[in-house]
Every structure is written in C-alpha cells, then in structure tokens.
DSSP file (Angstrom, degrees, kcal/mol; ACC not computed):
  #  RESIDUE AA STRUCTURE BP1 BP2  ACC     N-H-->O    O-->H-N    N-H-->O    O-->H-N    TCO  KAPPA ALPHA  PHI   PSI    X-CA   Y-CA   Z-CA
    1    1 A X              0   0    0      0, 0.0   103,-0.1     0, 0.0     2,-0.0   0.000 360.0 360.0 360.0 131.9   14.8   31.0    8.3
    2    2 A X        -     0   0    0      1,-0.1     2,-0.1   102,-0.1   100,-0.0  -0.332 360.0-103.1 -69.6 150.3   11.7   29.3    9.7
    3    3 A X        -     0   0    0      1,-0.1    -1,-0.1     2,-0.1    98,-0.1  -0.431  37.1-116.2 -71.5 144.3    9.5   27.2    7.4
    4    4 A X     >  -     0   0    0     -2,-0.1     4,-2.1     1,-0.1     5,-0.2  -0.261  27.5-104.8 -74.4 168.5    6.3   28.8    6.3
    5    5 A X  H  > S+     0   0    0      1,-0.2     4,-2.5     2,-0.2     5,-0.1   0.845 121.2  55.8 -62.8 -33.6    2.9   27.3    7.3
    6    6 A X  H  > S+     0   0    0      2,-0.2     4,-2.7     1,-0.2     5,-0.2   0.909 106.4  49.3 -67.1 -41.5    2.5   26.0    3.7
    7    7 A X  H  > S+     0   0    0      1,-0.2     4,-2.4     2,-0.2    -2,-0.2   0.929 113.6  46.7 -61.8 -44.2    5.8   24.1    3.8
    8    8 A X  H  X S+     0   0    0     -4,-2.1     4,-2.6     2,-0.2     5,-0.2   0.906 112.4  50.3 -64.8 -40.8    4.9   22.6    7.1
    9    9 A X  H  X S+     0   0    0     -4,-2.5     4,-2.7     2,-0.2    -2,-0.2   0.936 112.9  45.0 -62.9 -47.1    1.4   21.7    5.9
   10   10 A X  H  X S+     0   0    0     -4,-2.7     4,-2.6     2,-0.2    -1,-0.2   0.886 113.4  51.8 -65.4 -38.1    2.7   20.0    2.7
   11   11 A X  H  X S+     0   0    0     -4,-2.4     4,-2.3    -5,-0.2    -2,-0.2   0.950 113.8  42.0 -63.0 -49.6    5.4   18.2    4.7
   12   12 A X  H  X S+     0   0    0     -4,-2.6     4,-2.5     2,-0.2    -2,-0.2   0.894 114.9  51.3 -65.5 -40.2    2.9   16.8    7.2
   13   13 A X  H  X S+     0   0    0     -4,-2.7     4,-2.5    -5,-0.2    -1,-0.2   0.912 110.1  49.9 -63.2 -42.1    0.4   16.0    4.5
   14   14 A X  H  X S+     0   0    0     -4,-2.6     4,-2.3     2,-0.2    -2,-0.2   0.914 111.5  47.9 -62.4 -43.5    3.1   14.1    2.5
   15   15 A X  H  X S+     0   0    0     -4,-2.3     4,-2.3     2,-0.2    -2,-0.2   0.905 111.5  50.7 -64.2 -40.4    4.1   12.1    5.6
   16   16 A X  H  X S+     0   0    0     -4,-2.5     4,-2.5     2,-0.2    -2,-0.2   0.906 110.7  48.9 -62.9 -41.9    0.5   11.3    6.3
   17   17 A X  H  X S+     0   0    0     -4,-2.5     4,-2.4     1,-0.2    -1,-0.2   0.898 111.2  50.1 -64.5 -40.5    0.0   10.1    2.7
   18   18 A X  H  X S+     0   0    0     -4,-2.3     4,-2.3     2,-0.2    -2,-0.2   0.900 111.8  47.4 -65.2 -40.6    3.1    8.0    2.9
   19   19 A X  H  X S+     0   0    0     -4,-2.3     4,-2.4     2,-0.2    -2,-0.2   0.910 112.4  49.2 -68.0 -42.0    2.0    6.4    6.2
   20   20 A X  H  X S+     0   0    0     -4,-2.5     4,-2.2     1,-0.2    -2,-0.2   0.919 113.1  47.9 -62.7 -42.4   -1.5    5.7    4.9
   21   21 A X  H  X S+     0   0    0     -4,-2.4     4,-2.8     2,-0.2    -2,-0.2   0.892 110.1  52.1 -64.6 -39.8    0.0    4.2    1.7
   22   22 A X  H  X S+     0   0    0     -4,-2.3     4,-2.6     2,-0.2     5,-0.2   0.907 109.2  49.9 -63.2 -42.0    2.4    2.1    3.8
   23   23 A X  H  X S+     0   0    0     -4,-2.4     4,-2.2     2,-0.2     5,-0.2   0.938 113.5  45.2 -61.7 -47.3   -0.5    0.7    5.9
   24   24 A X  H  X S+     0   0    0     -4,-2.2     4,-2.6     1,-0.2     5,-0.3   0.918 113.2  50.8 -62.0 -44.5   -2.5   -0.2    2.8
   25   25 A X  H  X S+     0   0    0     -4,-2.8     4,-2.3     1,-0.2    -2,-0.2   0.920 111.0  47.4 -61.4 -46.3    0.5   -1.7    1.1
   26   26 A X  H  X S+     0   0    0     -4,-2.6     4,-1.4     2,-0.2    -1,-0.2   0.924 114.5  45.9 -64.0 -45.1    1.4   -3.9    4.1
   27   27 A X  H  X S+     0   0    0     -4,-2.2     4,-1.2    -5,-0.2    -2,-0.2   0.939 117.1  42.4 -65.4 -46.8   -2.1   -5.2    4.6
   28   28 A X  H  X S+     0   0    0     -4,-2.6     4,-2.9    -5,-0.2     5,-0.2   0.830 106.0  63.1 -72.8 -29.4   -2.8   -6.0    1.0
   29   29 A X  H  X S+     0   0    0     -4,-2.3     4,-3.0    -5,-0.3     5,-0.2   0.912 101.3  52.1 -61.1 -40.5    0.6   -7.5    0.3
   30   30 A X  H  X S+     0   0    0     -4,-1.4     4,-1.7     1,-0.2    -1,-0.2   0.921 113.0  44.4 -60.9 -43.3   -0.1  -10.3    2.8
   31   31 A X  H  X S+     0   0    0     -4,-1.2     4,-2.1     2,-0.2    -2,-0.2   0.905 115.1  47.4 -67.8 -41.9   -3.4  -11.1    1.1
   32   32 A X  H  X S+     0   0    0     -4,-2.9     4,-3.0     2,-0.2     5,-0.2   0.891 108.5  55.3 -67.6 -39.2   -1.9  -10.9   -2.4
   33   33 A X  H  X S+     0   0    0     -4,-3.0     4,-2.2    -5,-0.2    -1,-0.2   0.909 110.3  45.4 -61.6 -41.8    1.1  -13.1   -1.4
   34   34 A X  H  X S+     0   0    0     -4,-1.7     4,-2.1    -5,-0.2    -1,-0.2   0.918 113.4  50.2 -66.6 -42.7   -1.3  -15.8   -0.2
   35   35 A X  H  X>S+     0   0    0     -4,-2.1     4,-2.7     1,-0.2     5,-0.5   0.919 112.7  46.6 -62.1 -43.9   -3.4  -15.5   -3.3
   36   36 A X  H  X5S+     0   0    0     -4,-3.0     4,-1.8     1,-0.2     8,-0.4   0.904 110.4  53.3 -65.0 -40.5   -0.3  -15.8   -5.5
   37   37 A X  H  <5S+     0   0    0     -4,-2.2    -1,-0.2    -5,-0.2    -2,-0.2   0.889 117.2  37.4 -61.1 -39.3    1.0  -18.7   -3.6
   38   38 A X  H  <5S+     0   0    0     -4,-2.1    -2,-0.2    -5,-0.1    -1,-0.2   0.864 133.4  19.1 -83.5 -37.0   -2.2  -20.6   -4.0
   39   39 A X  H  <5S+     0   0    0     -4,-2.7    -3,-0.2    -5,-0.2    -2,-0.2   0.691 132.3  30.7-111.3 -22.6   -3.3  -19.7   -7.5
   40   40 A X     X< +     0   0    0     -4,-1.8     4,-2.2    -5,-0.5     3,-0.3  -0.541  61.1 163.7-136.8  68.4   -0.2  -18.4   -9.3
   41   41 A X  H  > S+     0   0    0      1,-0.2     4,-2.4     2,-0.2     5,-0.2   0.819  75.5  56.1 -62.2 -31.5    2.9  -20.2   -7.9
   42   42 A X  H  > S+     0   0    0      2,-0.2     4,-1.9     1,-0.2    -1,-0.2   0.923 110.2  44.7 -66.3 -42.1    5.2  -19.2  -10.7
   43   43 A X  H  > S+     0   0    0     -3,-0.3     4,-2.2     2,-0.2     5,-0.2   0.878 112.3  52.9 -67.8 -37.7    4.5  -15.5  -10.2
   44   44 A X  H  X S+     0   0    0     -4,-2.2     4,-2.2    -8,-0.4    -2,-0.2   0.914 110.0  47.8 -63.4 -42.6    4.9  -15.9   -6.5
   45   45 A X  H  < S+     0   0    0     -4,-2.4    -1,-0.2     1,-0.2    -2,-0.2   0.878 111.0  51.7 -66.1 -36.8    8.2  -17.6   -6.9
   46   46 A X  H  < S+     0   0    0     -4,-1.9    -2,-0.2     1,-0.2    -1,-0.2   0.896 115.6  40.3 -66.9 -40.0    9.3  -14.8   -9.4
   47   47 A X  H  < S-     0   0    0     -4,-2.2     9,-0.3    -5,-0.1     3,-0.2   0.814 102.6-143.1 -78.1 -30.6    8.4  -12.0   -7.0
   48   48 A X     <  -     0   0    0     -4,-2.2    -1,-0.1    -5,-0.2    -2,-0.1  -0.118  24.8 -88.5  82.4 169.9    9.7  -13.7   -3.8
   49   49 A X  S    S+     0   0    0     -4,-0.1     2,-0.3    -2,-0.0    -1,-0.2   0.447  84.8 115.8 -98.2   0.2    8.0  -13.5   -0.5
   50   50 A X    >   -     0   0    0     -3,-0.2     3,-1.2     1,-0.1     6,-0.2  -0.566  59.4-143.1 -80.6 131.7    9.7  -10.3    0.9
   51   51 A X  T 3  S+     0   0    0     -2,-0.3    -1,-0.1     1,-0.3   -22,-0.0   0.868  95.9  34.3 -58.9 -44.8    7.3   -7.4    1.4
   52   52 A X  T 3  S+     0   0    0      4,-0.1    -1,-0.3     5,-0.0     2,-0.2   0.028  78.4 140.8-107.9  27.9    9.6   -4.6    0.3
   53   53 A X    <>  -     0   0    0     -3,-1.2     4,-2.6     1,-0.1     3,-0.3  -0.491  58.7-127.4 -64.0 136.4   11.6   -6.4   -2.4
   54   54 A X  H  > S+     0   0    0      1,-0.2     4,-2.5     2,-0.2     5,-0.2   0.860 109.6  55.0 -56.0 -35.1   12.1   -3.9   -5.2
   55   55 A X  H  > S+     0   0    0      2,-0.2     4,-1.8     1,-0.2    -1,-0.2   0.915 110.2  44.6 -65.0 -42.1   10.6   -6.4   -7.7
   56   56 A X  H  > S+     0   0    0     -9,-0.3     4,-1.8    -3,-0.3    -2,-0.2   0.898 113.8  49.7 -69.0 -40.6    7.4   -6.7   -5.7
   57   57 A X  H  X S+     0   0    0     -4,-2.6     4,-2.4     1,-0.2    -2,-0.2   0.918 112.7  46.9 -65.4 -42.7    7.1   -3.0   -5.1
   58   58 A X  H  X S+     0   0    0     -4,-2.5     4,-2.5    -5,-0.2    -1,-0.2   0.843 106.4  59.4 -65.0 -34.1    7.6   -2.3   -8.9
   59   59 A X  H  <>S+     0   0    0     -4,-1.8     5,-2.2    -5,-0.2     6,-0.5   0.898 109.8  43.2 -60.6 -41.6    5.1   -5.0   -9.6
   60   60 A X  H ><5S+     0   0    0     -4,-1.8     3,-1.0     3,-0.2    -2,-0.2   0.921 112.1  52.2 -69.2 -45.4    2.5   -3.0   -7.7
   61   61 A X  H 3<5S+     0   0    0     -4,-2.4    -2,-0.2     1,-0.3    -1,-0.2   0.885 115.1  41.5 -61.0 -38.5    3.5    0.3   -9.1
   62   62 A X  T 3<5S-     0   0    0     -4,-2.5    -1,-0.3    -5,-0.1    -2,-0.2   0.480 105.8-129.0 -87.2  -2.6    3.2   -1.0  -12.7
   63   63 A X  T X 5 +     0   0    0     -3,-1.0     3,-1.4    -4,-0.3     4,-0.2   0.893  48.4 160.3  55.4  44.1    0.0   -2.9  -11.9
   64   64 A X  G > < +     0   0    0     -5,-2.2     3,-1.1     1,-0.3     4,-0.4   0.598  56.5  81.4 -72.2 -10.4    1.4   -6.1  -13.4
   65   65 A X  G >  S+     0   0    0     -6,-0.5     3,-1.1     1,-0.2     5,-0.5   0.763  80.3  68.0 -64.9 -22.8   -1.1   -8.2  -11.5
   66   66 A X  G X  S+     0   0    0     -3,-1.4     3,-1.4     1,-0.2    -1,-0.2   0.776  85.7  67.8 -68.1 -25.6   -3.6   -7.3  -14.2
   67   67 A X  G <  S+     0   0    0     -3,-1.1    -1,-0.2     1,-0.3    -2,-0.2   0.731  89.7  64.5 -66.8 -20.9   -1.6   -9.4  -16.7
   68   68 A X  G <  S-     0   0    0     -3,-1.1    -1,-0.3    -4,-0.4    -2,-0.2   0.613  98.4-139.4 -78.2 -11.6   -2.6  -12.5  -14.8
   69   69 A X    <   +     0   0    0     -3,-1.4     2,-0.6    -4,-0.2    -3,-0.1   0.898  51.1 143.0  54.6  47.5   -6.3  -11.9  -15.7
   70   70 A X     >  -     0   0    0     -5,-0.5     4,-2.3     1,-0.1    -1,-0.2  -0.958  39.5-160.4-119.8 110.9   -7.5  -12.9  -12.3
   71   71 A X  H  > S+     0   0    0     -2,-0.6     4,-2.0     1,-0.2    -1,-0.1   0.852  92.7  53.0 -62.7 -35.2  -10.4  -10.8  -11.1
   72   72 A X  H  > S+     0   0    0      1,-0.2     4,-1.5     2,-0.2    -1,-0.2   0.901 109.9  48.3 -66.3 -39.4   -9.9  -11.8   -7.5
   73   73 A X  H  > S+     0   0    0      2,-0.2     4,-3.2     1,-0.2    -2,-0.2   0.872 108.1  55.1 -68.5 -36.1   -6.3  -10.7   -7.7
   74   74 A X  H  X S+     0   0    0     -4,-2.3     4,-2.2     1,-0.2    -2,-0.2   0.915 106.8  51.0 -59.8 -42.4   -7.3   -7.4   -9.3
   75   75 A X  H  X S+     0   0    0     -4,-2.0     4,-0.5     1,-0.2    -1,-0.2   0.847 117.6  38.9 -65.6 -33.5   -9.6   -6.7   -6.4
   76   76 A X  H  X S+     0   0    0     -4,-1.5     4,-0.9    -5,-0.1    -2,-0.2   0.841 117.2  49.5 -82.3 -35.5   -6.8   -7.4   -3.9
   77   77 A X  H  X S+     0   0    0     -4,-3.2     4,-2.7     1,-0.2     5,-0.2   0.793  95.5  68.9 -78.4 -29.2   -4.0   -5.7   -6.0
   78   78 A X  H  X S+     0   0    0     -4,-2.2     4,-2.4     1,-0.2     5,-0.2   0.929 102.0  44.5 -61.3 -47.4   -5.7   -2.4   -6.8
   79   79 A X  H  X S+     0   0    0     -4,-0.5     4,-2.3     1,-0.2    -1,-0.2   0.886 113.9  52.1 -63.3 -34.6   -5.7   -1.1   -3.2
   80   80 A X  H  X S+     0   0    0     -4,-0.9     4,-2.3     2,-0.2    -2,-0.2   0.893 108.8  49.8 -65.7 -38.7   -2.1   -2.3   -2.9
   81   81 A X  H  X S+     0   0    0     -4,-2.7     4,-2.3     2,-0.2    -2,-0.2   0.914 111.0  48.8 -65.1 -43.2   -1.2   -0.4   -6.1
   82   82 A X  H  X S+     0   0    0     -4,-2.4     4,-2.1     1,-0.2    -2,-0.2   0.888 111.3  51.4 -62.3 -38.4   -2.8    2.7   -4.7
   83   83 A X  H  X S+     0   0    0     -4,-2.3     4,-2.0     2,-0.2    -2,-0.2   0.897 108.2  50.8 -65.4 -40.2   -0.9    2.3   -1.5
   84   84 A X  H  X S+     0   0    0     -4,-2.3     4,-2.0     1,-0.2    -2,-0.2   0.919 111.8  47.2 -63.8 -43.4    2.4    1.9   -3.3
   85   85 A X  H  X S+     0   0    0     -4,-2.3     4,-3.0     1,-0.2     5,-0.3   0.869 109.0  54.9 -65.4 -35.7    1.7    5.1   -5.3
   86   86 A X  H  X S+     0   0    0     -4,-2.1     4,-2.5     2,-0.2     5,-0.3   0.881 106.7  51.6 -64.7 -37.2    0.7    6.9   -2.1
   87   87 A X  H  X S+     0   0    0     -4,-2.0     4,-2.2     2,-0.2     5,-0.2   0.950 113.9  43.5 -61.8 -48.2    4.1    5.9   -0.5
   88   88 A X  H  X S+     0   0    0     -4,-2.0     4,-2.3     2,-0.2    -2,-0.2   0.948 119.0  41.3 -64.2 -50.5    6.0    7.3   -3.5
   89   89 A X  H  X S+     0   0    0     -4,-3.0     4,-2.5     2,-0.2    -1,-0.2   0.889 115.6  49.7 -68.9 -39.2    4.0   10.5   -3.9
   90   90 A X  H  X S+     0   0    0     -4,-2.5     4,-2.2    -5,-0.3    -1,-0.2   0.907 112.6  47.1 -65.6 -41.4    3.8   11.2   -0.1
   91   91 A X  H  X S+     0   0    0     -4,-2.2     4,-2.3    -5,-0.3    -2,-0.2   0.913 112.7  49.7 -65.7 -42.2    7.5   10.7    0.3
   92   92 A X  H  X S+     0   0    0     -4,-2.3     4,-2.6    -5,-0.2     5,-0.2   0.915 111.1  49.3 -62.9 -42.9    8.3   12.9   -2.7
   93   93 A X  H  X S+     0   0    0     -4,-2.5     4,-2.5     1,-0.2     5,-0.2   0.910 111.7  48.6 -63.1 -42.2    5.9   15.7   -1.4
   94   94 A X  H  X S+     0   0    0     -4,-2.2     4,-2.2     2,-0.2    -1,-0.2   0.903 112.9  47.7 -65.5 -40.7    7.5   15.6    2.1
   95   95 A X  H  X S+     0   0    0     -4,-2.3     4,-2.7     2,-0.2     5,-0.2   0.931 113.0  47.6 -66.7 -45.4   11.1   15.7    0.6
   96   96 A X  H  X S+     0   0    0     -4,-2.6     4,-2.6     1,-0.2     5,-0.2   0.928 112.9  48.7 -62.7 -44.7   10.2   18.6   -1.7
   97   97 A X  H  X S+     0   0    0     -4,-2.5     4,-2.1    -5,-0.2    -1,-0.2   0.906 112.7  48.1 -61.6 -41.4    8.5   20.6    1.1
   98   98 A X  H  X S+     0   0    0     -4,-2.2     4,-2.0    -5,-0.2    -2,-0.2   0.921 112.2  48.6 -66.4 -43.1   11.5   20.0    3.4
   99   99 A X  H  X S+     0   0    0     -4,-2.7     4,-1.8     1,-0.2     6,-0.2   0.901 111.5  50.1 -64.3 -39.9   14.0   21.1    0.8
  100  100 A X  H  X>S+     0   0    0     -4,-2.6     5,-1.5     1,-0.2     4,-0.7   0.881 110.7  49.4 -65.7 -36.9   12.0   24.2    0.0
  101  101 A X  H  <5S+     0   0    0     -4,-2.1     3,-0.2    -5,-0.2    -1,-0.2   0.848 110.5  50.7 -71.2 -31.7   11.8   25.1    3.7
  102  102 A X  H  <5S+     0   0    0     -4,-2.0    -2,-0.2     1,-0.2    -1,-0.2   0.837 109.6  49.7 -73.2 -31.9   15.6   24.6    4.1
  103  103 A X  H  <5S-     0   0    0     -4,-1.8    -1,-0.2    -5,-0.2    -2,-0.2   0.606 111.9-119.7 -82.0 -10.6   16.4   26.8    1.1
  104  104 A X  T  <5 +     0   0    0     -4,-0.7    -3,-0.2     1,-0.3     2,-0.2   0.612  54.8 159.6  84.3  11.9   14.2   29.6    2.4
  105  105 A X      < -     0   0    0     -5,-1.5     2,-0.3    -6,-0.2    -1,-0.3  -0.463  35.5-132.3 -67.4 137.2   11.9   29.6   -0.7
  106  106 A X              0   0    0     -2,-0.2    -1,-0.1     1,-0.1  -103,-0.0  -0.692 360.0 360.0 -93.9 147.7    8.6   31.2    0.0
  107  107 A X              0   0    0     -2,-0.3    -1,-0.1     0, 0.0    -2,-0.0   0.412 360.0 360.0-101.2 360.0    5.3   29.5   -1.0
C-alpha cells in the first residue's frame, strides 16, 4: 500500500530536521572542542576529541556544559545542544513515519 501524503511529509520533515541538527552539531562541536581545550582541559580530556563519541553526544543532550559555569561555553553549547536534540527528534520522526507507512496505517 502506498504511503499517504502525511507519512511522506512527516518523513521528509524528520529527515530535514535531522540534517539541520547535524549541521548545527558539527559546526558548534568544533568551536566547543577548542574552547574546552583552552579553558577546561580536564573536561576536554574526559570527553575526548571525537565528534560523535557517545559521551560527547550525551554531554550535549544533557546540557552538562552548564555545570562548568562558563558563559562563553553556554553561548557555544546551547546551539549544539539544540542540534543534538534535533538529530534525535528528526530521526525518531522519520523512523516512526516510515514504519507507519510500511504497516499501512492511515494518518
């Protein structure tokens, strides 16, 4: 059974949100990594330098950068946190829409 227009719309919207979040996450991670390296070396060492390390991604999702009480880091970390959440929510929306279209559920 072909997917309805709503399933297709939610699927494309979810993918778009995930791509926008990925772009934001990648750009801000580079800035945050340099900031951590220069001002918070212990936190940088704990997170590691890899962009998609589960520890670093979870650090963004939980907004743990706020615990460091660095206003400059807050300004850099907030868009990255929003980007990480956009990746999660966009991917979830795309998966749910695809599963609903495959099962033939109508919207």
